[in-house]
KETORDREN-538241 format. One record per atom (N, C-alpha, C, O): x, y, z; residue in three letters. Coordinates in pm, whole numbers, padded with zeros to 5 digits, always signed. Atoms other than C-alpha are relative to their C-alpha. Layout:
% KETORDREN-538241
XYZala ...
This chain:
% KETORDREN-538241
+00048-00029+00136met +03192-02288-04882met -00033-00130-00072met +00044-00225-00066met +00041+00121+00069ala +03004-02544-05090ala +00090-00024-00120ala +00140+00069-00183ala -00080+00035+00117asp +03196-02731-05358asp -00071+00046-00126asp -00194+00047-00134asp +00056-00037+00129thr +03149-02609-05712thr -00058-00124-00067thr +00012-00225-00078thr +00059+00119+00062pro +02907-02849-05886pro +00070-00034-00130pro +00119+00054-00201pro -00052+00043+00128thr +03033-03055-06176thr -00100+00038-00110thr -00214+00073-00081thr +00091-00028+00111gln +02888-02998-06523gln -00120-00095+00003gln -00233-00054-00024gln +00110+00097-00005ala +02684-03317-06483ala -00100+00037+00109ala -00221+00029+00087ala +00089-00038-00108gln +02544-03202-06149gln -00079+00126-00036gln -00198+00137-00006gln +00065-00127+00036leu +02468-02856-06284leu -00112-00021-00100leu -00224+00026-00080leu +00096+00012+00108trp +02290-02962-06602trp -00106-00108+00023trp -00207-00111-00047trp +00104+00095-00040asn +02103-03251-06441asn -00074+00048+00124asn -00164-00019+00174asn +00064-00060-00116gly +02005-03027-06152gly -00069+00130-00036gly -00145+00135-00132gly +00073-00126+00018pro +01890-02665-06128pro +00011+00060-00139pro -00089+00107-00193pro -00018-00064+00131ala +02038-02540-06456ala -00080-00071-00108ala -00145-00007-00191ala +00075+00076+00099gly +01888-02821-06662gly -00150+00022+00011gly -00219+00041-00089gly +00144-00020-00020his +01544-02783-06507his -00042+00143-00035his -00153+00166-00082his +00031-00139+00036ala +01561-02404-06554ala -00013+00014-00151ala -00102+00084-00200ala +00008-00007+00147trp +01629-02449-06927trp -00129-00066-00050trp -00187-00021-00148trp +00127+00063+00039val +01330-02684-06949val -00115+00098+00021val -00201+00113-00065val +00106-00095-00029thr +01108-02425-06783thr -00001+00116-00099thr -00106+00166-00138thr -00012-00115+00090ala +01240-02153-07013ala +00006-00041-00147ala +00044+00041-00231ala -00014+00052+00136gln +01225-02367-07329gln -00061+00092-00105gln +00004+00126-00204gln +00069-00083+00100arg +00972-02151-07513arg +00074+00133-00020arg +00092+00178-00133arg -00069-00128+00008ile +01157-01828-07432ile +00133-00015-00073ile +00166+00068-00158ile -00131+00020+00061leu +01496-01968-07534leu -00012-00036-00148leu +00069+00007-00229leu +00021+00033+00142asp +01363-02116-07859asp -00027+00126-00081asp +00022+00141-00192asp +00028-00126+00069glu +01229-01773-07951glu +00126+00085-00009glu +00156+00142-00114glu -00120-00083-00004met +01548-01595-07846met +00104-00046-00103met +00166+00037-00170met -00107+00055+00084phe +01777-01827-08045phe -00050-00055-00133phe +00018-00136-00196phe +00058+00052+00124ala +01552-01891-08345ala +00093+00022-00119ala +00102-00063-00208ala -00089-00028+00111gly +01803-01728-08578gly +00115-00098-00012gly +00166-00122-00121gly -00110+00097+00003phe +02069-01979-08480phe -00046-00134-00055phe +00029-00200-00127phe +00051+00125+00054ala +01851-02279-08557ala -00002+00004-00151ala +00037-00093-00217ala +00006-00013+00146glu +01798-02150-08909glu +00141+00007-00059glu +00169-00053-00163glu -00137-00012+00050gln +02165-02056-08951gln +00070-00135-00004gln +00139-00166-00101gln -00063+00132-00004leu +02280-02403-08848leu -00066-00097-00098leu +00001-00182-00156leu +00069+00087+00095ala +02015-02574-09059ala +00053+00023-00141ala +00057-00071-00222ala -00049-00030+00134gln +02156-02399-09365gln +00133-00068-00029gln +00175-00072-00145gln -00126+00072+00024thr +02482-02593-09318thr -00025-00139-00057thr +00069-00208-00098thr +00037+00130+00057val +02295-02904-09436val -00074+00023-00131val -00176+00092-00132val +00071-00018+00126pro +02197-02918-09806pro -00140-00060+00007pro -00160-00161+00074pro +00136+00056-00001pro +01823-02973-09866pro +00000-00144-00049pro +00062-00178-00150pro +00018+00141+00034asp +01733-03342-09876asp +00129-00081+00003asp +00137-00188-00057asp -00125+00074-00013ala +02089-03447-09791ala -00023-00126+00084ala -00094-00123+00184ala +00009+00124-00077asn +02118-03805-09671asn +00117-00008+00098asn +00191-00107+00104asn -00109-00010-00097trp +02358-03696-09401trp -00042-00054+00136trp -00160-00054+00172trp +00019+00035-00141arg +02396-03831-09051arg +00059+00116+00081arg +00179+00139+00081arg -00039-00125-00067val +02405-03519-08834val -00008-00019+00152val -00104-00075+00204val -00004+00003-00147leu +02504-03493-08467leu -00005+00143+00052leu +00076+00227+00014leu +00016-00131-00063asp +02386-03192-08264asp +00056-00009+00142asp -00002-00075+00228asp -00071+00008-00129val +02626-03144-07970val -00053+00107+00095val -00057+00226+00061val +00062-00092-00095gly +02470-02988-07661gly -00135+00044-00050gly -00165+00164-00053gly +00127-00028+00070cys +02126-03012-07820cys -00107+00059+00088cys -00207+00111+00037cys +00101-00056-00088gly +01934-02902-07511gly -00135-00066-00019gly -00146-00189-00021gly +00136+00055+00014thr +01560-02942-07559thr -00036-00030-00145thr -00152-00058-00176thr +00018+00059+00132gly +01606-03025-07926gly -00044+00090-00113gly -00069+00041-00223gly +00054-00087+00105asp +01496-02718-08122asp +00086-00004-00127asp +00033-00020-00237asp -00088-00001+00117thr +01801-02707-08350thr +00002-00136-00069thr +00001-00144-00191thr +00000+00135+00057thr +01807-03085-08398thr -00124-00023-00085thr -00114-00077-00195thr +00125+00020+00073leu +01443-03088-08505leu -00006+00087-00125leu -00061+00046-00227leu -00003-00086+00118thr +01496-02793-08740thr +00085-00063-00110thr +00047-00061-00227thr -00088+00065+00098ile +01782-02976-08911ile -00066-00125-00057ile -00052-00154-00176ile +00064+00123+00047ala +01583-03300-08931ala -00097+00027-00115ala -00116-00058-00202ala +00096-00036+00107gln +01329-03119-09152gln +00068+00014-00136gln +00003+00001-00239gln -00071-00020+00126arg +01600-03059-09416arg +00057-00129-00058arg +00094-00133-00175arg -00068+00121+00043leu +01732-03414-09436leu -00085-00082-00097leu -00208-00079-00093leu +00067+00091+00092gly +01650-03660-09712gly -00042-00128+00070gly -00016-00144+00189gly +00050+00123-00062pro +01494-04004-09651pro +00110-00088+00057pro +00085-00169+00147pro -00110+00078-00054gly +01837-04155-09591gly +00079+00072+00107gly +00177+00018+00159gly -00070-00077-00102gly +01945-03884-09350gly -00053-00027+00139gly -00161-00084+00156gly +00044+00021-00138his +01925-03891-08973his +00065+00102+00091his +00183+00133+00076his -00051-00097-00097ala +01965-03639-08691ala +00001-00062+00139ala -00094-00128+00180ala -00015+00046-00138thr +02090-03724-08343thr +00041+00118+00085thr +00133+00192+00050thr -00037-00103-00096gly +02101-03484-08050gly +00060-00063+00123gly +00011-00166+00169gly -00062+00052-00122ile +02328-03539-07752ile +00019+00114+00099ile +00061+00224+00061ile -00013-00101-00104asp +02330-03350-07424asp +00021-00069+00135asp -00030-00178+00159asp -00027+00054-00133leu +02454-03407-07071leu -00122+00004+00090leu -00130-00069+00189leu +00115-00024-00087ser +02120-03295-06929ser -00115-00096-00029ser -00181-00085-00132ser +00112+00093+00016ala +01869-03577-06883ala -00135+00071-00001ala -00221+00033-00080ala +00129-00070+00007pro +01583-03333-06807pro -00026+00062-00137pro -00138+00058-00187pro +00020-00061+00131met +01640-03151-07136met -00019-00105-00109met -00099-00086-00201met +00015+00107+00099ile +01678-03474-07334ile -00141-00060+00008ile -00198-00097-00094ile +00136+00052-00014glu +01347-03597-07193glu -00100+00088-00075glu -00188+00037-00144glu +00089-00092+00072val +01174-03286-07327val +00024-00010-00151val -00071-00008-00229val -00031+00011+00142ala +01355-03319-07662ala -00066-00123-00060ala -00118-00117-00172ala +00064+00122+00050arg +01227-03675-07701arg -00151+00018-00012arg -00213-00030-00108arg +00144-00026+00007glu +00873-03562-07623glu -00033+00088-00120glu -00134+00066-00187glu +00025-00089+00114arg +00899-03287-07884arg +00015-00076-00133arg -00062-00053-00226arg -00020+00078+00123ala +01032-03530-08147ala -00120-00091-00025ala -00166-00105-00139ala +00116+00089+00015ala +00747-03771-08080ala -00123+00079-00044ala -00198+00034-00130ala +00115-00082+00036ala +00489-03492-08102ala +00008+00049-00144ala -00094+00065-00211ala -00018-00049+00137ala +00639-03371-08431ala +00004-00113-00101ala +00003-00089-00222ala -00008+00114+00090gly +00657-03722-08573gly +00132-00007-00075gly +00136-00055-00188gly -00131-00002+00065arg +01027-03680-08650arg +00084-00119+00047arg +00091-00147+00167arg -00088+00112-00039pro +01265-03982-08658pro +00136+00053+00045pro +00234+00043-00028pro -00121-00059-00055val +01526-03815-08438val +00037-00074+00127val -00050-00104+00209val -00047+00062-00123asp +01738-03980-08171asp +00055+00107+00093asp +00119+00202+00049asp -00060-00087-00100phe +01828-03802-07849phe +00069-00086+00105phe +00012-00183+00155phe -00083+00078-00092ile +02104-03929-07620ile +00037+00087+00119ile +00090+00197+00102ile -00044-00067-00123ala +02158-03823-07258ala +00137-00055+00037ala +00148-00162+00096ala -00137+00047-00023ala +02537-03851-07235ala +00095+00118-00016ala +00057+00224-00065ala -00106-00099+00017asp +02862-03656-07228asp +00039+00005-00147asp +00089-00094-00201asp -00031-00012+00143ala +02909-03525-07583ala +00149-00009-00027ala +00190-00034-00140ala -00144+00015+00016gly +03284-03527-07523gly +00044-00145-00005gly +00159-00174-00038gly -00027+00143+00010lys +03263-03905-07504lys -00122-00065-00066lys -00190-00147-00004lys +00125+00042+00063pro +02988-03976-07758pro -00009-00152-00014pro +00081-00214-00069pro +00017+00146+00010pro +02853-04333-07733pro -00050-00040-00139pro -00157-00098-00153pro +00036+00026+00139leu +02847-04365-08112leu +00117-00071-00068leu +00232-00050-00031leu -00108+00069+00071pro +03044-04589-08351pro +00091+00098-00073pro +00049+00207-00111pro -00094-00080+00078ala +03353-04451-08522ala -00053+00019-00142ala -00114-00071-00200ala +00036-00033+00138ala +03289-04281-08856ala -00149-00017-00029ala -00187-00049-00142ala +00145+00018+00017ser +02912-04295-08802ser -00074+00131-00028ser -00195+00130-00048ser +00061-00132+00015ile +02850-03918-08846ile +00065+00072-00117ile +00186+00062-00137ile -00052-00080+00112asp +02887-03694-09153asp +00025+00145+00039asp +00117+00209-00014asp -00003-00144-00026his +02835-03353-08997his -00038+00023+00146his -00140-00027+00193his +00027-00037-00139ile +02853-03216-08642ile -00036+00148+00004ile +00033+00231-00053ile +00036-00140-00022ile +02672-02897-08547ile -00017+00023+00150ile -00039-00071+00226ile +00022-00031-00141ser +02643-02717-08216ser -00037+00147+00014ser +00025+00234-00046ser +00038-00137-00039arg +02468-02408-08083arg +00032+00017+00147arg -00045-00024+00234arg -00042-00030-00138phe +02655-02301-07771phe +00014-00126+00085phe -00012-00123+00205phe -00009+00124-00077gly +02720-02662-07670gly +00139-00055+00021gly +00155-00154+00092gly -00133+00060-00006val +03095-02714-07705val +00095+00073+00096val +00212+00037+00104val -00088-00078-00087met +03229-02463-07449met +00008-00056+00142met +00074+00002+00228met +00013+00048-00136phe +03157-02679-07147phe +00079-00129+00028phe +00062-00191+00133phe -00079+00121-00020phe +03400-02969-07193phe +00110+00024+00104phe +00177+00127+00102phe -00109-00010-00098asp +03635-03032-06901asp +00135-00014-00069asp +00233+00049-00028asp -00123+00020+00076asn +03899-03149-07150asn -00033+00018-00148asn -00060-00079-00217asn +00046-00026+00136pro +03822-02980-07484pro +00078-00076-00107pro +00018-00128-00201pro -00078+00069+00103ala +04111-03133-07682ala -00039-00146-00010ala -00052-00201-00120ala +00041+00141-00001gln +04013-03483-07577gln -00140-00015-00058gln -00167-00107-00135gln +00138+00008+00048ala +03646-03415-07647ala -00005+00017-00152ala -00075-00058-00220ala +00002-00021+00145phe +03712-03279-07997phe +00071-00111-00075phe +00041-00136-00192phe -00061+00118+00063thr +03938-03575-08070thr -00104-00110-00015thr -00114-00172-00121thr +00100+00107+00006gln +03658-03816-07986gln -00113+00037-00096gln -00167-00050-00165gln +00103-00042+00095leu +03405-03611-08180leu +00050-00018-00144leu -00025-00061-00231leu -00055+00019+00134arg +03636-03613-08483arg -00002-00147-00039arg -00034-00181-00153arg -00003+00143+00030glu +03672-03991-08459glu -00140-00055-00025glu -00156-00161-00086glu +00138+00040+00025thr +03292-04015-08462thr -00041+00031-00144thr -00133-00032-00197thr +00032-00035+00139thr +03287-03853-08807thr +00081-00086-00096thr +00189-00135-00062thr -00074+00069+00104gly +03389-04025-09127gly +00103+00091-00063gly +00109+00210-00033gly -00099-00079+00070gln +03674-03911-09349gln -00071+00111-00077gln -00167+00087-00151gln +00065-00115+00063gly +03587-03563-09472gly -00119+00053+00077gly -00185+00147+00033gly +00109-00049-00083gly +03330-03521-09197gly +00025+00142+00047gly +00140+00184+00061gly -00012-00143-00026thr +03262-03162-09101thr -00057+00041+00136thr -00144-00026+00192thr +00043-00059-00126leu +03214-02951-08789leu -00043+00144-00026leu +00025+00218-00097leu +00049-00138+00010his +03009-02631-08767his -00063+00036+00134his -00176-00002+00164his +00046-00034-00135ala +02975-02486-08418ala -00007+00151+00017ala +00076+00225-00036ala +00013-00142-00035val +02855-02149-08292val +00032+00013+00149val -00026-00057+00232val -00040-00024-00139val +03018-02021-07972val -00004+00151+00026val +00000+00231-00068val +00001-00142-00034trp +03007-01692-07785trp +00138+00062-00016trp +00240-00003+00010trp -00123-00077-00010arg +03272-01427-07836arg +00014+00044+00147arg -00039-00022+00236arg -00033-00034-00138ser +03388-01241-07526ser -00119+00057+00077ser -00220+00098+00019ser +00101-00062-00085ala +03183-01120-07233ala -00016+00148-00034ala -00127+00201-00034ala +00006-00142+00035ala +03274-00763-07333ala -00079+00023-00128ala -00141+00128-00145ala +00074-00012+00125asp +03123-00825-07677asp -00149-00030+00017asp -00228-00006-00074asp +00138+00045-00022asn +02798-00952-07522asn -00057+00060+00128asn -00080-00012+00225asn +00047-00064-00123pro +02672-00696-07269pro -00134-00052+00049pro -00159-00055+00170pro +00129+00054-00046phe +02321-00844-07266phe +00022-00120+00090phe -00048-00137+00190phe -00023+00124-00072met +02463-01173-07141met +00070+00020+00135met +00076-00072+00216met -00072-00024-00126thr +02657-01010-06856thr -00067+00106+00087thr -00022+00128+00200thr +00065-00106-00077thr +02419-00733-06741thr -00056-00051+00133thr -00041+00015+00235thr +00060+00052-00123ala +02241-00952-06487ala +00106-00025+00107ala +00087+00009+00223ala -00106+00028-00098glu +02565-01066-06323glu +00061+00128+00055glu +00083+00141+00175glu -00060-00126-00045arg +02714-00716-06312arg -00093+00072+00098arg -00048+00127+00198arg +00097-00069-00085thr +02396-00576-06159thr -00020-00072+00132thr -00035-00009+00237thr +00029+00079-00120ala +02346-00859-05912ala +00121-00020+00090ala +00106-00061+00205ala -00122+00028-00077ala +02708-00878-05795ala -00002+00059+00141ala +00041-00009+00234ala +00002-00052-00138pro +02656-00642-05495pro -00115-00057+00084pro -00119-00037+00206pro +00122+00042-00069leu +02327-00812-05406leu -00006-00149+00029leu -00079-00192+00119leu +00005+00145-00012leu +02392-01185-05440leu +00141-00057+00009leu +00237+00007-00035leu -00127+00071-00001ser +02671-01431-05375ser +00009-00082-00128ser -00056-00186-00142ser -00013+00064+00129leu +02776-01529-05726leu +00137-00066-00013leu +00237-00009+00032leu -00131+00065+00019pro +03050-01778-05818pro +00082+00077-00102pro +00027+00126-00201pro -00083-00070+00099pro +03345-01618-05997pro +00011-00081-00129pro +00014-00205-00126pro -00026+00070+00125arg +03388-01701-06363arg +00146-00044-00002arg +00235+00031+00038arg -00136+00053+00011val +03694-01919-06422val +00043+00016-00145val -00008-00054-00232val -00033-00032+00140pro +03864-01778-06736pro +00040-00121-00084pro +00003-00129-00201pro -00048+00115+00077glu +04026-02107-06839glu -00090-00122+00015glu -00064-00226-00045glu +00085+00115-00023gly +03746-02332-06722gly -00114-00008-00098gly -00134+00084-00178gly +00117+00011+00088pro +03438-02461-06902pro -00104+00105+00036pro -00123+00138+00153pro +00102-00100-00026gly +03165-02205-06941gly -00038+00075-00125gly +00015+00049-00234gly +00060-00070+00112gln +02976-01967-07163gln +00103+00065-00093gln +00089+00057-00215gln -00097-00074+00081phe +03278-01765-07279phe +00134-00070-00012phe +00236-00006-00037phe -00125+00075+00002ala +03538-02041-07274ala +00069+00001-00135ala +00190-00019-00142ala -00058+00001+00134phe +03589-02017-07652phe +00006+00141-00059phe +00002+00158-00181phe -00003-00138+00047ala +03607-01637-07672ala +00128+00031-00077ala +00127+00116-00167ala -00130-00025+00064asp +03975-01649-07779asp +00015-00091-00122asp +00030-00212-00106asp -00005+00086+00119pro +03990-01772-08141pro +00132-00074-00015pro +00135-00185-00069pro -00129+00070+00008asp +04361-01858-08116asp -00002-00126+00087asp +00053-00230+00050asp +00013+00117-00088lys +04284-02089-07825lys -00083-00108-00067lys -00048-00226-00062lys +00086+00097+00067val +04005-02256-08021val +00074-00067-00115val +00065-00188-00135val -00080+00054+00110gln +04233-02297-08322gln +00097-00106+00051gln +00110-00213-00010gln -00097+00094-00056asp +04495-02468-08105asp -00069-00129+00047asp -00017-00239+00027asp +00073+00117-00049ile +04236-02700-07946ile -00036-00093-00115ile -00014-00214-00107ile +00043+00083+00113leu +04101-02819-08279leu +00119-00061-00074leu +00113-00176-00117leu -00119+00054+00066ala +04446-02857-08433ala +00057-00117+00080ala +00095-00219+00023ala -00053+00108-00083ser +04561-03068-08138ser -00091-00122-00002ser -00046-00234+00025ser +00096+00111+00008ala +04246-03280-08179ala -00003-00064-00138ala -00079-00158-00162ala -00013+00063+00131gly +04339-03356-08540gly -00090+00054-00109gly -00093-00003-00219gly +00085-00059+00103trp +04091-03134-08726trp +00083+00084-00096trp +00183+00144-00056trp -00066-00080+00103asn +04201-02966-09049asn -00094+00110-00050asn -00212+00113-00017asn +00077-00107+00065glu +04087-02659-09243glu -00086+00077+00100glu -00203+00106+00075glu +00073-00071-00106val +03987-02480-08925val -00017+00147-00038val +00081+00216-00070val +00028-00143+00019thr +03820-02143-08979thr -00087+00049+00114thr -00175-00021+00162thr +00075-00061-00110ile +03686-01911-08712ile -00037+00140-00045ile +00049+00226-00062ile +00046-00127+00055thr +03474-01621-08833thr -00109+00061+00089thr -00186-00012+00151thr +00101-00063-00086pro +03258-01364-08652pro -00141-00013-00058pro -00160-00014-00180pro +00142+00007+00037leu +02881-01394-08658leu -00079+00082+00101leu -00068+00060+00221leu +00086-00081-00085asp +02636-01137-08521asp -00145-00031-00035asp -00187-00015-00149asp +00137+00044+00024val +02278-01255-08480val -00097+00081+00087val -00082+00083+00209val +00101-00070-00078pro +01982-01036-08374pro -00087-00101+00078pro -00131-00201+00022pro +00082+00087-00086cys +01791-01195-08085cys -00104+00086+00070cys -00081+00203+00099cys +00101-00075-00074glu +01471-01095-07913glu -00098-00094+00068glu -00117-00208+00028glu +00109+00068-00070ile +01202-01204-07671ile -00105+00104+00035ile -00082+00225+00022ile +00105-00091-00044ala +00878-01055-07547ala +00042+00069+00129ala +00104+00008+00216ala -00029-00075-00124arg +00915-00784-07282arg -00060-00071+00120arg -00002-00070+00228arg +00069+00066-00111ser +00670-00981-07068ser +00073-00126+00047ser +00045-00177+00155ser -00075+00120-00039asp +00913-01278-07063asp +00133+00032+00067asp +00200-00059+00117asp -00134-00034-00049leu +01220-01086-06945leu +00020-00040+00146leu +00123-00097+00180leu -00017+00029-00143arg +01161-01127-06571arg +00012-00151+00023arg +00092-00196+00105arg -00011+00146-00012thr +01104-01501-06609thr +00138-00047-00044thr +00200-00129+00023thr -00134+00035+00050tyr +01423-01530-06815tyr +00106+00030+00105tyr +00191-00055+00133tyr -00101-00040-00098leu +01625-01342-06553leu -00007-00083+00127leu +00095-00109+00191leu +00017+00074-00125ser +01481-01541-06263ser +00045-00146-00011ser +00063-00213+00091ser -00028+00142+00019leu +01571-01877-06416leu +00144-00032-00037leu +00200-00130+00011leu -00119+00044+00072leu +01896-01870-06611leu +00129+00059+00052leu +00132+00168+00108leu -00134-00047-00032gly +02266-01840-06548gly +00029+00003+00149gly -00052-00044+00229gly -00037-00007-00141pro +02448-01776-06221pro -00099+00078+00085pro -00121+00045+00201pro +00098-00078-00076val +02191-01516-06120val -00124-00083+00028val -00177-00080+00139val +00115+00087-00022gly +01904-01759-06170gly +00027-00103+00108gly -00059-00129+00192gly -00037+00098-00103asn +02087-02019-05962asn +00000+00065+00138asn -00050+00007+00235asn -00008-00068-00130ala +02153-01765-05684ala -00137+00040+00051ala -00162+00038+00171ala +00134-00040-00042leu +01792-01647-05681leu -00082-00116+00054leu -00180-00096+00125leu +00070+00117-00054arg +01681-02003-05607arg +00050-00040+00139arg +00005-00140+00195arg -00058+00032-00130ser +01882-01998-05283ser -00107-00001+00110ser -00197+00083+00113ser +00094+00009-00112asp +01695-02105-04972asp +00017+00115+00099asp -00070+00138+00184asp -00025-00110-00095thr +01847-01808-04789thr -00077+00126-00035thr -00082+00220+00044thr +00077-00118+00041leu +01632-01560-04983leu -00149-00024+00023leu -00203-00128-00015leu +00145+00012-00008asp +01272-01498-04889asp -00062+00061-00126asp +00007+00124-00206asp +00067-00043+00122gly +01016-01413-05153gly +00011+00149-00025gly +00033+00191-00138gly -00003-00144+00016ala +01016-01040-05090ala +00138+00047-00042ala +00151+00135-00128ala -00137-00037+00035glu +01395-01014-05108glu +00032-00040-00143glu +00098+00034-00216glu -00022+00047+00137arg +01402-01218-05428arg -00064+00097-00100arg -00003+00132-00201arg +00069-00091+00091glu +01147-00988-05592glu +00068+00137-00003glu +00075+00199-00109glu -00069-00129-00004arg +01334-00676-05479arg +00127-00005-00086arg +00154+00089-00161arg -00122+00013+00080ile +01659-00802-05633ile -00035-00011-00148ile +00033+00047-00233ile +00043+00010+00140leu +01476-00896-05952leu -00041+00135-00056leu -00016+00164-00173leu +00037-00134+00045asp +01335-00543-05970asp +00124+00078-00044asp +00124+00144-00148asp -00123-00072+00030val +01688-00401-05963val +00064-00053-00128val +00108+00025-00213val -00062+00061+00118ile +01820-00647-06222ile -00080+00033-00126ile -00023+00069-00229ile +00085-00026+00116glu +01524-00601-06454glu +00016+00143-00049glu +00018+00168-00170glu -00014-00141+00037ala +01564-00224-06447ala +00128+00024-00079ala +00134+00114-00163ala -00129-00018+00068ala +01925-00260-06567ala -00007-00038-00147ala +00083-00004-00223ala +00015+00042+00139phe +01798-00410-06894phe -00076+00103-00084phe -00111+00076-00199phe +00073-00104+00073ala +01622-00086-06995ala +00061+00031-00137ala -00015+00054-00232ala -00057-00031+00133pro +01873-00023-07281pro -00037-00102-00108pro -00025-00074-00227pro +00034+00105+00096phe +01758-00348-07443phe -00150-00010-00028phe -00193-00092-00108phe +00146+00008+00011val +01382-00282-07417val -00048+00101-00104val -00016+00220-00097val +00058-00082+00105phe +01199-00149-07723phe -00149-00032-00007phe -00190-00132-00066phe +00145+00022-00009ala +00825-00117-07660ala -00025-00135+00068ala +00014-00154+00183ala +00034+00127-00063asp +00700-00472-07599asp +00099-00111-00032asp +00070-00228-00011asp -00102+00099+00034arg +01021-00645-07716arg +00131+00031+00072arg +00161+00147+00103arg -00137-00012-00052val +01366-00706-07568val +00092-00048-00111val +00079-00160-00159val -00084+00032+00116arg +01636-00699-07836arg +00148+00021+00035arg +00184+00112+00108arg -00144-00015-00011tyr +02011-00751-07846tyr +00066-00074-00116tyr -00001-00149-00187tyr -00074+00071+00103thr +02280-00876-08083thr +00096-00097+00067thr +00178-00057+00150thr -00090+00102-00053ala +02457-01202-08000ala +00128+00001-00082ala +00126-00022-00202ala -00130-00006+00066ala +02827-01169-08082ala +00069-00136+00015ala +00105-00177+00126ala -00045+00139-00003cys +02958-01514-08175cys +00115-00024-00097cys +00149+00060-00180cys -00091+00055+00101trp +03222-01711-08359trp -00068-00119-00066trp -00140-00195+00000trp +00034+00123+00068val +03142-01969-08622val +00130-00079-00016val +00225-00032-00077val -00118+00085+00004val +03391-02252-08587val -00026-00114-00097val -00119-00193-00077val +00016+00105+00099gln +03430-02481-08888gln +00131-00078-00015gln +00240-00022-00003gln -00118+00085+00016ala +03665-02773-08946ala -00038-00126-00075ala -00156-00159-00089ala +00019+00121+00077val +03711-03092-09147val +00086-00111+00057val +00201-00089+00095val -00077+00118-00040asn +03817-03441-09044asn +00079-00048-00122asn +00018-00092-00220asn -00078+00032+00121pro +04107-03514-09283pro -00015-00145-00043pro +00045-00186-00143pro 
């Protein structure tokens, strides 16, 4: 059995390149989150904002539009392929935004250099969450704030688990590790509270957030073929083209409850995690 890839190998390999390919689809799907996170920054604030797990930069660029002339947005992500695209998007938009390809749990930034940390689904992948949140807190100044959106449980998010459930008899999929880094690693709010408290954050609040998401029906098959454990398994050299398409047919059919005419719609069940550096 092949060794499980590290987060760096995963996001600088197939997973990272898949997110680059699916950039347009994912930006559309998660558009509501970019706006929700942007609202955490007052208009024209001269804040220094760090976007943790920024991916291809959509949220970072949205926030940069709200900042005043003395403000600055920085995106950080482990995935070099995604950071490359984010830099290209910033240049095309003419936005003074920095993007760093590095481990956000060990941010290469000076102490107290950030006013506000935001994240859209980027903080659940740390190998050592308490250590990572300690270093992120030390990156903020006194009174610096954290506002992260994370997934609630797999049971609360059937859209996000339908492909795996359907593909399980058809593909060799890696088991989810409940206590390990991953999409639903922060599903338990008590666990998240303990992590942040041990990392020195104060005024921790964890509140539910439900966000409507949608993509074009014509993009669903591409989305399923690229992302998550199923997308990784479908890229296996052991599958021929015909077998891959047959499995995709089965998986796609399982998403019928989410299809409404020419749109695919679901509700993302999340937590909003907020905290303050004392």
